[in-house]
C-alpha positions as CSV (number, residue, x, y, z in Angstrom):
1,M,245.0,260.6,-16.1
2,T,245.0,260.8,-12.8
3,T,243.2,263.3,-10.9
4,T,244.6,263.6,-7.8
5,I,242.7,265.1,-4.8
6,A,244.6,265.9,-1.2
7,I,242.2,266.9,2.4
8,A,244.0,268.7,4.7
9,G,242.9,270.8,8.1
10,K,243.8,271.3,11.2
11,G,243.8,267.7,14.2
12,G,240.2,267.1,15.1
13,T,238.2,267.8,11.9
14,G,236.9,264.6,10.3
15,K,239.4,264.7,7.3
16,T,240.3,261.8,7.4
17,T,236.5,260.7,7.7
18,V,235.7,262.9,4.8
19,A,239.0,261.3,3.1
20,G,237.8,257.7,3.4
21,L,234.2,258.7,2.3
22,L,234.7,260.3,-0.6
23,I,236.8,257.3,-1.4
24,R,234.2,255.2,-1.0
25,Y,231.7,257.9,-3.5
26,L,234.5,257.3,-6.3
27,T,233.8,253.7,-6.1
28,E,230.3,253.9,-6.3
29,S,229.9,257.1,-9.2
30,E,233.2,256.8,-11.4
31,S,235.2,254.3,-12.9
32,G,239.0,253.1,-12.3
33,S,240.8,252.6,-10.0
34,I,242.2,254.4,-6.2
35,L,245.3,255.0,-4.5
36,A,244.4,256.1,-1.0
37,I,247.7,257.5,1.3
38,D,247.8,258.4,4.7
39,A,250.0,261.0,4.7
40,D,248.6,261.5,8.2
41,P,251.1,260.4,11.0
42,A,247.8,260.8,13.6
43,S,245.3,259.8,10.9
44,N,244.2,256.7,10.8
45,L,242.4,256.2,7.0
46,N,243.1,252.4,6.4
47,M,240.4,251.5,9.2
48,V,238.0,253.6,7.8
49,L,238.4,251.8,5.1
50,G,238.5,248.5,6.8
51,L,242.0,247.5,4.9
52,T,245.0,246.6,7.3
53,M,248.8,248.2,7.6
54,D,251.5,245.8,8.2
55,Q,254.9,248.8,7.2
56,T,254.3,251.8,6.5
57,I,257.0,254.2,4.2
58,G,258.5,255.8,7.1
59,D,259.6,252.9,8.0
60,I,260.5,251.6,4.8
61,R,262.9,254.5,4.8
62,E,264.2,253.9,8.8
63,E,264.9,250.5,7.3
64,M,267.2,251.2,4.5
65,L,269.4,253.9,6.5
66,D,269.7,251.7,9.1
67,Q,271.1,249.7,6.5
68,V,273.7,251.7,5.4
69,Q,274.7,253.2,8.7
70,S,275.7,249.3,10.3
71,S,276.8,247.4,6.8
72,G,278.9,250.6,5.4
73,A,276.9,250.7,2.0
74,L,278.9,252.0,-0.3
75,A,276.5,255.6,-1.4
76,G,274.1,253.9,-4.4
77,S,274.0,249.8,-3.5
78,M,272.7,248.3,-0.9
79,P,273.9,244.4,0.5
80,G,273.3,242.3,-1.7
81,G,274.0,244.9,-4.9
82,M,270.5,246.1,-4.7
83,S,271.0,249.4,-5.7
84,K,268.9,252.2,-3.1
85,V,266.1,252.6,-6.0
86,D,265.4,249.6,-6.7
87,Y,265.2,248.3,-3.1
88,L,262.7,251.0,-2.0
89,D,260.9,250.1,-5.0
90,Y,260.6,247.2,-3.8
91,Q,259.7,247.1,-0.6
92,V,257.4,250.4,-1.3
93,Q,255.4,247.4,-4.5
94,M,255.2,245.3,-0.9
95,A,253.2,247.6,1.7
96,L,251.2,248.7,-0.8
97,V,248.1,247.0,0.5
98,E,245.7,246.0,-2.4
99,G,241.9,246.6,-2.8
100,D,239.5,245.8,-5.3
101,R,239.1,248.8,-6.2
102,V,241.7,251.2,-4.3
103,D,245.0,250.3,-2.6
104,F,246.4,251.8,0.4
105,L,249.9,253.5,0.9
106,A,250.7,254.6,5.1
107,M,253.4,256.9,5.0
108,G,254.2,256.7,8.7
109,R,256.4,258.4,11.0
110,P,257.6,261.9,10.0
111,E,261.8,261.6,10.0
112,G,264.3,261.3,12.7
113,Q,267.7,262.1,13.1
114,G,269.7,262.1,10.2
115,C,270.0,262.3,6.2
116,Y,266.9,261.7,4.5
117,C,267.0,264.2,1.8
118,A,268.5,261.9,-0.5
119,A,265.6,258.1,0.8
120,N,262.7,261.2,0.6
121,Q,263.4,262.2,-3.1
122,M,264.0,259.0,-3.9
123,L,260.4,258.0,-2.5
124,R,258.7,260.5,-3.9
125,V,259.8,259.6,-6.9
126,I,258.5,256.2,-6.8
127,I,255.0,257.0,-5.0
128,D,254.2,259.1,-7.7
129,R,255.0,256.8,-10.7
130,I,253.0,253.9,-8.5
131,G,249.8,257.2,-8.7
132,K,250.1,257.5,-12.4
133,Q,248.7,253.8,-12.7
134,Y,245.4,255.1,-11.1
135,E,243.0,257.3,-11.9
136,Y,242.4,258.9,-8.5
137,V,244.9,259.3,-5.7
138,V,243.5,260.7,-2.1
139,I,246.0,261.8,0.0
140,D,244.7,262.7,3.9
141,N,247.2,265.2,4.6
142,E,248.7,265.4,7.7
143,A,247.6,268.9,9.7
144,G,249.0,271.7,8.5
145,M,250.0,272.3,4.7
146,E,253.7,272.2,4.7
147,H,254.2,268.7,4.3
148,L,252.7,268.3,1.3
149,S,255.0,269.1,-1.4
150,R,257.5,266.7,1.1
151,R,255.1,263.8,0.2
152,T,254.2,264.3,-3.6
153,T,255.7,265.9,-6.4
154,R,252.5,265.8,-8.9
155,N,250.2,268.7,-9.1
156,V,247.0,268.5,-7.6
157,D,244.1,269.3,-9.3
158,V,242.0,269.9,-5.4
159,L,242.2,270.8,-2.6
160,L,239.8,270.4,0.5
161,L,240.8,272.1,3.8
162,V,238.3,270.7,6.3
163,T,237.2,272.7,9.4
164,D,235.1,272.2,12.9
165,P,232.4,275.1,13.0
166,T,233.9,277.9,14.7
167,Q,235.9,280.6,14.2
168,R,239.4,279.4,14.5
169,G,239.0,277.0,12.7
170,L,237.6,278.8,9.3
171,A,240.6,280.8,10.3
172,T,243.2,278.0,10.5
173,A,241.6,276.9,7.3
174,Q,242.4,280.8,5.2
175,R,246.3,279.9,7.1
176,M,246.7,276.6,5.0
177,A,245.1,278.6,2.6
178,A,247.4,281.1,2.2
179,M,250.4,278.6,1.9
180,V,249.3,276.8,-1.0
181,P,251.8,279.2,-3.3
182,E,255.1,278.6,-0.9
183,L,254.2,274.6,-2.1
184,E,256.7,273.4,-4.6
185,I,253.4,272.1,-6.2
186,G,250.5,273.6,-8.1
187,V,247.1,273.7,-7.1
188,G,244.1,273.1,-8.7
189,R,241.5,274.5,-7.2
190,T,240.9,274.5,-3.1
191,Y,237.7,274.4,-1.2
192,L,236.4,275.0,2.1
193,V,234.6,272.1,4.0
194,V,233.0,272.4,7.0
195,N,232.5,269.8,9.1
196,R,230.4,268.3,12.1
197,L,227.4,270.7,11.8
198,R,224.1,271.3,13.5
199,G,221.4,272.3,11.9
200,A,221.7,275.1,10.2
201,M,225.7,277.8,9.8
202,P,225.2,279.9,12.7
203,T,225.3,283.5,10.4
204,P,228.6,284.6,13.1
205,L,229.8,282.3,11.0
206,A,228.6,282.2,8.3
207,E,229.6,285.9,7.8
208,A,232.8,285.1,8.2
209,V,233.5,281.9,5.7
210,G,231.9,284.7,3.2
211,E,234.7,287.5,4.4
212,S,237.5,284.9,4.5
213,G,238.5,284.6,0.8
214,L,237.9,281.2,0.8
215,E,235.4,279.2,-1.4
216,L,232.5,276.7,-0.2
217,L,232.3,273.5,-2.0
218,G,229.7,273.2,1.1
219,T,228.9,271.6,4.6
220,I,228.8,268.8,6.4
221,P,226.5,267.9,9.3
222,E,226.9,265.7,12.8
223,D,225.3,262.2,12.4
224,A,224.6,260.5,15.3
225,A,224.9,257.1,12.8
226,M,229.0,257.3,12.9
227,A,228.9,256.4,16.7
228,E,227.6,253.1,16.3
229,F,230.8,252.2,13.6
230,E,233.0,254.9,15.9
231,F,232.6,252.6,18.8
232,T,232.6,249.6,17.4
233,G,235.2,250.1,15.5
234,R,233.4,249.1,11.9
235,P,235.1,250.9,8.8
236,L,233.3,253.8,8.3
237,V,232.6,253.3,4.0
238,E,230.2,250.5,5.1
239,L,228.0,253.8,6.6
240,P,224.0,253.2,4.9
241,A,224.0,255.0,1.7
242,D,221.0,257.2,3.3
243,T,223.5,258.8,5.9
244,A,223.2,262.3,6.1
245,V,226.9,262.7,6.3
246,Y,227.4,260.2,3.1
247,Q,225.1,262.1,1.6
248,A,226.4,265.5,2.0
249,V,230.5,264.3,0.7
250,S,228.8,262.8,-2.2
251,E,227.1,266.0,-3.4
252,L,230.5,267.3,-2.2
253,A,232.5,265.1,-4.2
254,M,230.0,265.8,-7.6
255,R,230.5,269.5,-7.8
256,A,234.6,269.5,-6.9
257,L,234.4,266.6,-10.1
258,R,232.4,268.5,-11.8
259,E,235.0,271.6,-11.7
260,V,238.0,269.7,-12.6
261,T,236.4,268.1,-16.1
262,V,235.4,271.7,-17.2
């Protein structure tokens, strides 16, 4: 059975770092294979994981539509007689970056002008079928929530809303949580994660969190150890195990997964 974890938050809150370190925790502490999906065109989850990326799902979608338009292919088939579904399935398999325990897919750029509904639906089905082959699927979502159900038809077991330690960030997380019932997918448990905290949480922020209606899973401290990795481009999954940021993410992961199995 696959456990699906989605990480969301406004840009700049460090959600991609959280996603990467969460994936590292899964590789070190849980058995089974992991599929990492980068659903944020602006993020660099592959760099955090130390994986290369040659093609995205967005590239595949655009290439297919270009071929259909240029060749005048009949609906349901591609040049050479290959069906659209088979073409997309093959291309997605080719775009899948395979690692030791973690495989990686990048969603890439959003839709441009044109009719994408049929292609997107086929891609959703293909990606979800691939996801069933893994024990864990971790989705690093783009800013906002409205796009999550466009990326997958599968339910999400754990949704982590990552915020920075500001009132504005918390307000954004509240708005995102309010959108969950409107999604076309089911969401099991939703948690708030406060990232990049310097010392103890300020009293006004702690009070606001308590009044937000969001369940606080935990906090992640700002960690100077990350600076060298950010400057040099080293994968953040190579951070020493005793760094404060990795220890904090590990604790959060343990709590979230414990609730999933209850």
